[in-house]
C-alpha positions in Angstrom: 147.5 61.9 51.5 147.9 61.2 55.2 147.1 64.9 56.1 143.9 64.7 54.0 142.8 61.6 55.9 143.2 63.4 59.3 141.3 66.4 58.0 138.4 64.3 56.8 138.4 62.5 60.2 138.3 65.8 62.1 135.4 67.1 60.0 133.4 63.9 60.6 134.1 64.1 64.3 133.1 67.7 64.7 130.0 67.1 62.6 128.9 64.2 64.8 129.2 66.4 67.8 127.3 69.3 66.2 124.6 66.9 65.1 124.2 65.4 68.5 124.1 68.9 70.1 126.8 68.0 72.7 129.8 69.8 71.4 129.5 72.7 73.8 127.0 71.2 76.4 128.2 71.4 80.0 126.5 69.8 83.0 126.1 71.7 86.3 128.3 70.9 89.3 126.8 71.2 92.7 128.9 70.9 95.8 129.5 71.9 99.4 131.2 75.2 100.1 133.1 76.0 103.3 132.6 74.4 106.7 129.8 73.7 109.1 128.7 76.1 111.9 126.4 74.8 114.7 124.8 76.2 117.8 123.6 79.6 118.8 127.2 80.7 119.1 128.0 79.5 115.6 130.8 77.1 116.5 132.7 76.1 113.3 133.9 72.6 112.6 135.7 71.2 109.6 134.2 68.3 107.7 134.9 64.8 109.0 136.0 66.2 112.4 134.4 66.2 115.9 132.6 69.0 117.7 131.6 69.1 121.3 128.2 70.8 122.1 127.0 71.9 125.5 123.6 73.3 126.9 124.9 76.8 126.2 124.8 76.0 122.4 121.1 74.9 122.6 118.3 77.1 121.1 115.6 75.3 123.1 114.8 71.9 124.5 111.5 70.2 123.7 110.5 66.9 125.4 114.1 66.5 126.5 115.6 66.9 122.9 117.8 69.9 122.3 117.4 72.0 119.1 120.4 73.7 117.5 120.9 76.3 114.8 122.8 74.8 111.8 124.6 76.9 109.2 126.2 75.7 105.9 126.8 76.8 102.4 126.8 75.2 98.9 127.5 76.5 95.4 127.4 75.7 91.6 131.0 75.2 90.3 130.6 74.6 86.5 128.9 77.9 85.5 125.5 76.4 84.7 122.3 77.6 86.4 120.3 74.8 88.0 116.9 74.4 89.8 114.6 71.7 91.3 116.7 69.8 93.9 116.8 69.1 97.6 119.4 69.2 100.4 118.9 67.0 103.4 120.5 66.9 106.9 120.7 63.5 108.7 121.6 62.8 112.3 122.5 59.1 113.0 120.8 58.4 109.6 117.6 60.1 110.6 116.3 63.0 108.6 116.2 66.1 110.8 116.0 68.9 108.3 115.6 69.5 104.5 115.6 72.3 102.1 113.4 71.9 99.0 112.7 73.6 95.6 116.3 74.9 95.5 117.9 76.7 92.7 121.3 78.3 91.9 122.5 80.7 89.2 125.8 80.0 87.5 128.6 79.8 90.2 126.3 81.2 92.8 127.1 80.5 96.5 124.1 80.1 98.8 124.1 80.1 102.6 121.6 78.0 104.6 120.4 78.6 108.1 118.1 76.0 109.6 117.2 74.4 112.9 117.5 70.7 113.9 116.7 68.6 116.9 119.9 66.6 117.7 120.9 64.1 120.5 121.1 64.1 123.3 123.1 60.9 122.4 126.4 61.3 120.5 126.2 60.7 116.8 127.0 61.7 113.2 125.6 64.8 111.4 125.6 64.4 107.6 124.6 66.9 104.9 123.8 65.7 101.3 123.6 68.2 98.4 121.0 67.2 95.7 120.2 64.4 98.1 117.7 62.7 95.7 120.0 62.9 92.6 117.5 65.0 90.7 120.3 66.9 88.8 122.7 65.3 86.3 126.1 66.7 87.2 129.5 66.8 85.7 130.7 65.2 89.0 128.9 63.8 92.0 131.7 63.3 94.6 131.3 66.7 96.1 127.7 66.2 97.0 128.0 63.5 99.7 130.5 62.5 102.4 130.2 65.7 104.3 129.7 64.9 108.0 130.8 65.8 111.5 130.9 63.8 114.7 128.9 65.4 117.6 129.7 64.8 121.2 127.2 66.1 123.8 128.5 67.2 127.2 126.6 68.5 130.2 123.2 67.3 129.2 122.9 64.7 131.9 121.9 67.3 134.4 119.4 69.0 132.0 116.0 68.0 133.1 113.2 67.4 130.7 111.5 70.7 129.6 108.2 71.3 131.4 105.9 73.9 132.8 106.4 74.1 136.5 103.7 76.6 137.5 100.8 78.5 136.0 98.4 81.1 137.4 95.7 83.5 136.2 94.4 87.0 137.2 91.6 89.2 136.1 91.1 93.0 136.1 88.7 94.2 137.4 87.5 91.4 139.5 84.2 93.1 140.2 82.2 95.7 138.2 78.8 97.4 138.6 77.7 99.7 135.8 76.9 100.0 132.1 77.1 96.7 130.2 78.6 95.1 128.2 82.0 95.3 130.0 85.5 94.3 129.0 87.6 92.2 131.4 91.4 91.7 131.0 93.0 88.4 132.0 96.7 87.8 132.5 98.3 84.4 132.6 101.8 83.6 134.0 103.5 80.5 132.7 106.7 79.2 134.5 109.0 76.8 132.7 112.3 75.1 133.6 114.2 75.7 130.4 114.0 76.3 126.7 111.0 74.9 124.8 107.6 75.5 123.4 104.4 75.6 125.5 100.9 75.2 124.1 98.1 76.6 126.1 94.3 77.4 125.9 92.0 79.6 128.0 89.0 78.0 129.6 85.8 79.9 130.5 82.9 79.4 132.8 80.4 79.4 129.9 82.4 76.5 128.3 83.2 78.5 125.2 86.1 77.0 123.2 89.1 79.2 122.8 91.9 78.8 120.2 95.1 76.9 121.1 98.1 79.2 121.3 101.8 78.7 121.9 104.6 80.6 123.6 108.4 79.9 123.1 110.9 79.9 126.0 114.5 80.6 125.2 115.5 79.8 128.7 114.0 79.0 132.1 111.7 81.7 133.4 108.2 83.1 133.2 106.1 84.3 130.2 103.0 86.6 130.3 100.0 85.8 128.1 96.8 87.9 127.9 93.2 87.5 127.0 90.0 89.5 127.4 86.3 88.9 127.7 83.5 91.3 126.8 80.1 90.3 128.2 76.8 91.7 129.5 75.5 88.8 131.5 75.2 89.6 135.2 76.6 87.1 137.7 79.9 85.4 138.7 82.2 84.2 135.9 85.8 83.0 135.6 88.6 82.2 133.2 91.5 79.7 133.8 94.7 79.0 131.8 95.1 75.3 130.7 98.6 74.1 129.7 98.4 71.4 127.0 102.1 70.6 126.4 104.8 69.7 127.2 102.9 68.7 130.2 99.3 69.3 131.3 98.5 71.8 134.1 95.6 74.0 135.0 95.8 77.4 136.7 93.6 78.9 139.3 90.2 80.3 138.2 90.3 84.1 137.8 86.9 84.9 139.2 85.0 88.2 138.6 81.5 89.5 139.3 79.4 91.6 137.0 76.3 93.7 137.8 74.7 95.7 135.1 73.1 99.1 135.7 71.3 101.4 133.4 73.3 104.5 133.2 71.3 107.6 132.4 73.3 110.4 130.7 71.8 113.8 130.2 72.1 114.6 126.6 72.2 118.2 125.3 68.7 119.3 124.1 68.4 121.3 120.9 65.2 121.9 119.0 63.6 124.2 116.4 59.8 124.0 116.3 56.6 125.9 115.6 58.0 126.9 112.3 55.9 129.2 110.1 56.6 130.2 106.5 55.3 133.0 104.4 54.4 132.3 101.7 53.3 128.9 102.7 54.6 125.7 101.0 53.9 124.7 98.4 54.0 127.7 96.1 55.6 129.2 93.1 58.2 131.9 93.8 59.2 134.9 91.8 63.0 135.4 91.6 64.1 137.6 94.5 60.9 137.0 96.3 61.5 136.5 100.1 60.4 133.5 102.0 60.0 134.7 105.6 60.6 132.2 108.4 59.7 132.5 112.1 60.3 129.8 114.7 60.8 128.9 118.3 63.9 127.2 119.7 65.3 125.3 122.7 69.0 125.0 123.5 71.0 123.5 126.3 73.4 126.4 126.2 73.0 130.1 125.6 75.0 132.0 123.0 74.1 130.2 119.8 73.5 131.1 116.1 70.6 129.8 114.1 70.6 129.6 110.3 67.9 128.6 107.8 69.0 127.8 104.3 67.1 126.6 101.2 68.0 123.1 100.0 67.6 121.2 96.7 68.3 117.5 97.5 71.3 117.4 99.8 72.8 120.6 98.6 72.1 124.3 99.1 69.9 125.6 96.3 72.0 127.4 93.7 71.5 131.2 93.3 70.1 131.7 96.8 70.6 134.6 99.3 69.7 134.4 102.9 69.8 136.4 106.1 72.6 136.2 108.7 72.0 134.9 112.2 72.1 137.1 115.2 73.6 135.8 118.5 70.8 134.2 120.6 71.7 134.8 124.2 68.9 132.8 125.9 68.3 129.1 126.0 64.7 129.4 124.8 63.1 131.9 122.6 61.9 132.8 119.1 63.8 133.8 116.0 63.4 134.7 112.3 65.2 134.2 109.0 64.5 134.7 105.4 65.9 133.5 102.0 65.3 134.2 98.4 66.3 132.8 95.0 68.1 135.4 92.9 68.7 133.5 89.7 68.1 130.3 87.8 65.1 128.0 87.9 64.3 124.8 89.8 62.8 123.7 93.1 63.5 124.2 96.8 62.5 121.0 98.5 63.8 121.5 101.9 64.9 124.2 104.5 67.9 123.3 106.6 68.0 124.7 110.1 71.4 124.6 111.9 72.3 125.6 115.5 76.0 126.4 116.0 77.9 127.7 119.1 80.1 130.8 119.2 83.0 128.9 117.7 80.9 127.7 114.7 80.7 124.1 116.0 77.6 122.4 114.7 75.2 121.4 117.5 72.0 120.6 115.7 70.6 120.1 112.2 67.0 119.8 111.1 65.5 119.5 107.6 62.0 120.8 107.0 60.5 119.5 103.8 58.9 122.1 101.6 58.1 122.6 97.9 58.8 126.0 96.3 59.1 126.2 92.5 60.8 129.1 90.9 60.6 131.3 88.9 56.8 131.7 89.0 55.5 130.5 85.6 54.0 133.1 83.3 50.3 132.2 82.9 49.5 132.1 79.3 46.5 134.0 78.2 44.3 132.9 75.4 44.5 135.3 72.4 41.6 137.6 71.5 41.5 135.8 68.2 43.7 134.1 65.7 43.7 133.8 61.9 44.6 130.8 59.8 45.8 132.4 56.5 45.2 130.0 53.7 47.6 129.6 50.8 45.4 127.8 48.3 41.7 128.3 49.3 39.1 128.2 46.7 35.3 127.8 46.1 34.2 125.2 43.7 30.6 125.2 42.1 29.3 122.1 40.4 26.6 123.0 38.0 24.8 119.7 37.6 24.2 119.3 41.4 24.0 123.1 42.0 26.4 122.5 45.0 29.2 124.6 46.5 32.3 123.5 48.5 34.9 125.8 50.1 38.3 124.0 50.3 41.9 124.4 51.3 44.8 122.0 51.5 42.3 119.2 50.4 40.1 119.9 53.4 36.5 121.0 52.9 35.7 124.1 55.0 32.1 124.5 54.0 29.6 122.5 52.0 27.6 125.6 51.0 24.5 124.8 52.9 24.2 128.5 53.8 24.6 129.7 50.2 22.2 130.7 47.5 23.0 129.8 43.9 21.3 131.0 40.6 22.0 130.3 37.0 21.2 133.3 34.8 22.7 131.9 31.6 24.9 129.0 30.7 27.9 131.2 31.3 26.4 133.5 34.0 25.8 132.7 37.7 24.9 134.5 40.9 26.3 133.4 44.3 25.3 134.7 47.7 26.0 133.8 51.3 22.7 133.8 53.2 23.8 136.6 55.6 25.1 138.9 52.9 22.9 142.1 52.6 22.7 144.3 49.6 25.4 142.6 47.6 26.3 139.3 45.9 28.8 137.8 43.5 28.3 137.5 39.7 30.5 134.9 37.9 31.0 135.1 34.1 32.5 131.8 33.1 32.9 132.9 29.5 35.0 135.9 30.5 36.4 134.0 33.6 35.7 137.0 35.8 34.0 137.6 39.1 32.1 140.8 40.0 30.8 142.3 43.3 27.2 143.3 42.5 25.4 145.8 44.7 21.6 145.8 44.8 18.8 143.4 45.4 18.3 141.9 42.0 19.8 138.6 42.9 18.8 136.1 40.2 18.0 138.9 37.8 19.8 141.3 35.5 19.8 144.9 36.5 22.3 145.6 39.3 25.7 147.3 38.7 28.9 145.9 39.9 32.7 146.0 39.8 35.3 143.3 39.0 36.8 141.5 41.9 40.6 141.5 41.3 41.6 139.1 44.1 39.5 136.2 42.8 40.6 134.1 39.8 38.0 132.1 37.9 38.9 128.7 36.4 36.3 126.6 34.5 36.0 123.0 33.4 34.2 122.6 30.1 31.3 124.9 29.0 30.8 127.7 26.4 28.4 130.6 25.7 25.6 128.1 25.1 26.7 125.2 27.3 27.1 125.4 31.1 30.6 124.3 32.4 30.9 121.1 34.4 32.2 123.2 37.3 34.1 126.4 38.0 36.6 127.4 40.7 36.9 130.7 42.4 40.5 130.9 43.7 41.1 133.4 46.4 44.3 135.4 46.7 43.6 136.1 50.3 41.4 133.9 52.5 41.4 133.1 56.2 39.7 131.3 59.0 39.3 133.5 62.1 38.6 132.0 65.6 37.6 133.9 68.7 38.4 131.7 71.8 36.2 133.6 74.2 33.0 133.0 72.2 34.2 129.9 70.3 33.1 131.4 67.0 34.5 130.6 63.6 34.4 132.7 60.4 35.8 131.8 57.0 36.5 134.9 54.9 37.8 135.8 51.5 38.3 139.3 50.1 36.7 140.8 53.2 33.6 138.7 52.7 32.4 136.0 55.1 32.1 132.7 53.3 30.9 130.7 56.4 30.0 131.5 60.0 31.1 128.1 61.2 27.7 126.8 62.3 28.9 123.4 61.0 32.2 123.5 63.0 33.2 122.0 66.4 35.6 124.0 68.5 37.7 123.1 71.6 40.0 125.2 73.8 42.5 122.7 75.2 44.9 125.2 76.7 45.2 129.0 76.6 47.5 128.5 73.6 46.2 125.2 72.2 43.0 124.7 70.2 41.2 122.1 68.1 38.6 122.7 65.5 36.9 120.5 62.9 34.2 120.6 60.3 31.3 118.4 61.3 31.8 116.1 58.3 35.5 115.4 58.9 36.2 111.9 59.9 39.3 110.7 61.7 41.2 114.1 61.9 41.0 117.6 63.3 43.0 120.8 63.0 45.2 121.6 66.0 46.5 125.2 66.4 49.3 126.2 68.8 49.2 130.0 69.0 52.4 130.0 71.2 54.3 128.3 68.4 52.1 129.8 65.7 51.7 126.4 64.2 48.7 124.7 62.5 48.7 120.9 62.2 46.4 118.2 61.0 46.0 115.6 63.8 44.9 112.2 62.8 43.9 109.1 64.8 43.2 110.9 68.1 40.1 112.0 70.0 38.6 115.4 69.5 39.3 117.8 72.3 42.2 115.6 73.6 45.9 115.6 73.4 47.2 112.9 71.1 47.1 111.7 67.5 49.6 111.8 64.7 50.6 115.3 63.6 51.3 116.7 60.1 52.1 120.4 59.6 49.7 122.5 57.5 50.9 125.1 55.0 48.6 127.9 56.3 50.0 130.6 58.4 48.9 131.5 62.0 48.3 135.1 62.9 47.6 135.9 66.6 45.9 138.9 68.0 46.4 139.2 71.8 
């Protein structure tokens, strides 16, 4: 029973620790490590002891106060990483140095090297780890209480740090020649010991120079330099002003400047009086030479001169050109040529270059030209072209005694140059005005067309033969009643156009249906034509003989490029 009680107590105790999260929690432990070292010779002293410092241990003295190097180390002892704390160094309870934003990994040892102004009166130097208690630690007694007593000896005869002498010099102190000119100034600063000197250059033009500093490790002299670039003639100066630890002004480093215009003879190179054949601008055939003659001037004899075709900033692709001879005189005349062997494009410049015997470039000139290549093939208008219709027909309306010739829903002729005669309700004669010695006879009852030879148009009597390449379709009618209309559908019909005479003929079965007197024609280009029937509104036919394409062009102006295009079904046959 007693054992059970202890077991329950143990479980509750462990549970409370687990619930609080503190069972395995460990706080970091920061503390000092090792002993203090001080002075430029790193004298070591144990904590709570006394150390004697002399002027030989000083790094520098500023305003009579010596500065010393300070070395110490600290570490983390508990095995917990920690960050965000400060260490501080005090001398006679006055803060003389601090280290901020510190961090340590678990059990890390970190060494510190800093500098502090101490004395010259004796006193206590104390170092505090985590001086502001920013870190909760498992123990605090190893953070404070680390001090040493410092006794200063030999400082009574050390005078206060100061500059004892300063002087300035300039080189050159006089100049006559091309301006602007750069002048170099040297300043010499003498000091009685270790310390920091702040100085500033002053100028005769009252320009404000930056404030600089120089560090003395011991008594002696330091060199500082400056320069001045100017082009104003006259007498000028610079002087070196000491600002601290004491004020002092050097002599004025005076110089004189006189500006002269220096004339230098430059090399003279020139290419001029250039003549081209063929002249620019022009079209070039591939492998056609462009011959170039020119005159030149050179400061030296023994030169080469090249001329090369250019497109933009680069040599033209596919070019060939002549080599350069060696020109042995300083002045003279020369010649070159180039050609384009392949490709197509434009030559927009000729680059002339003069080089010496070692191929060193001496002179470059770009002459702007315009040569296009290859020379375009001039398109010739065809002798004639044919529009071969796929569905052309002639329709005759009996009531109005009218004719229309149509293809692809476009009327080609309104039959004003046709004669029509009704022999019987089923028999008709048709004739184009220019036909001589023949005419067509249409039998709507038999749905046949005949080619009649003779002069009995409008009468019975001539003989004829059936036309096999015309199909006859009728609407209505009988032997005693005339049809409403009938159609003559042509198996082979064309429009032929002759560009040179601007004449149009519409043919079917080797017979001319219209001579185009009611058509307008326009030759836009050697390969591009527009034609239209006088009664067409808002559209024309456009024929491209190069592409062998016929199109209906809507919405544009006749005899002008433009409009909305739709391809026609008819074929285009070209006779060159």
